[in-house]
C-alpha positions as CSV (number, residue, x, y, z in Angstrom):
1,M,78.2,-43.7,-240.3
2,F,80.1,-44.0,-237.1
3,N,83.5,-42.3,-236.9
4,L,85.7,-43.4,-234.0
5,R,88.1,-40.5,-234.4
6,N,85.3,-37.9,-233.9
7,F,83.8,-39.9,-231.1
8,I,87.0,-40.1,-229.1
9,K,88.0,-36.4,-229.9
10,N,84.5,-35.1,-228.9
11,G,84.6,-37.1,-225.7
12,L,88.0,-35.8,-224.7
13,L,87.0,-32.2,-225.5
14,K,83.9,-32.6,-223.3
15,A,86.1,-33.9,-220.5
16,V,88.0,-30.7,-220.4
17,G,87.2,-29.1,-217.0
18,E,85.6,-32.3,-215.8
19,M,88.7,-34.5,-215.7
20,A,92.2,-33.8,-214.6
21,D,94.3,-32.3,-217.4
22,Y,96.9,-35.1,-217.1
23,Q,94.3,-37.7,-217.7
24,I,93.0,-36.1,-220.8
25,I,96.6,-35.7,-222.1
26,L,97.5,-39.3,-221.4
27,N,94.3,-40.6,-223.0
28,S,94.9,-38.4,-226.0
29,A,98.4,-39.6,-226.4
30,G,97.2,-43.2,-226.2
31,W,94.7,-42.7,-229.0
32,L,97.4,-40.9,-231.0
33,E,99.7,-43.9,-230.5
34,K,96.9,-46.2,-231.7
35,G,96.5,-44.1,-234.8
36,V,93.0,-43.0,-234.0
37,L,93.8,-39.4,-233.4
38,V,96.2,-37.2,-235.3
39,E,98.4,-34.3,-234.0
40,E,95.9,-31.7,-235.2
41,D,93.3,-33.3,-232.8
42,L,95.8,-33.1,-229.9
43,L,96.4,-29.5,-230.7
44,E,92.6,-28.8,-230.6
45,I,92.4,-30.6,-227.2
46,Q,95.4,-28.6,-225.9
47,V,93.8,-25.3,-226.9
48,A,90.6,-26.4,-225.1
49,I,92.6,-27.2,-221.9
50,D,94.5,-23.9,-222.1
51,S,91.4,-21.8,-222.8
52,Q,89.7,-22.9,-219.5
53,Y,92.5,-21.3,-217.6
54,K,92.3,-18.0,-219.6
55,K,88.7,-17.7,-218.5
56,E,89.7,-18.3,-214.9
57,E,92.4,-15.6,-215.1
58,E,89.9,-13.1,-216.6
59,Q,87.5,-13.7,-213.8
60,I,90.3,-13.2,-211.2
61,E,91.2,-9.9,-212.9
62,E,87.6,-8.8,-212.8
63,V,87.4,-9.5,-209.1
64,N,90.6,-7.7,-208.5
65,K,89.4,-4.6,-210.4
66,E,86.2,-4.5,-208.3
67,L,88.3,-4.5,-205.1
């Protein structure tokens, strides 16, 4: 059976790294306001956004070590 909440959340999670962070955040907030997403979903999306930058920081540190 179709679940709108999972559909929207999965779409937003897949958008991380493809769309600007502010767009994902605004879309997430809109779906929260409509009652489709809950705060736990927004936390999961925020963790995904934050984790993309941790990977970039680790790569920069590796390059700096090689120099």
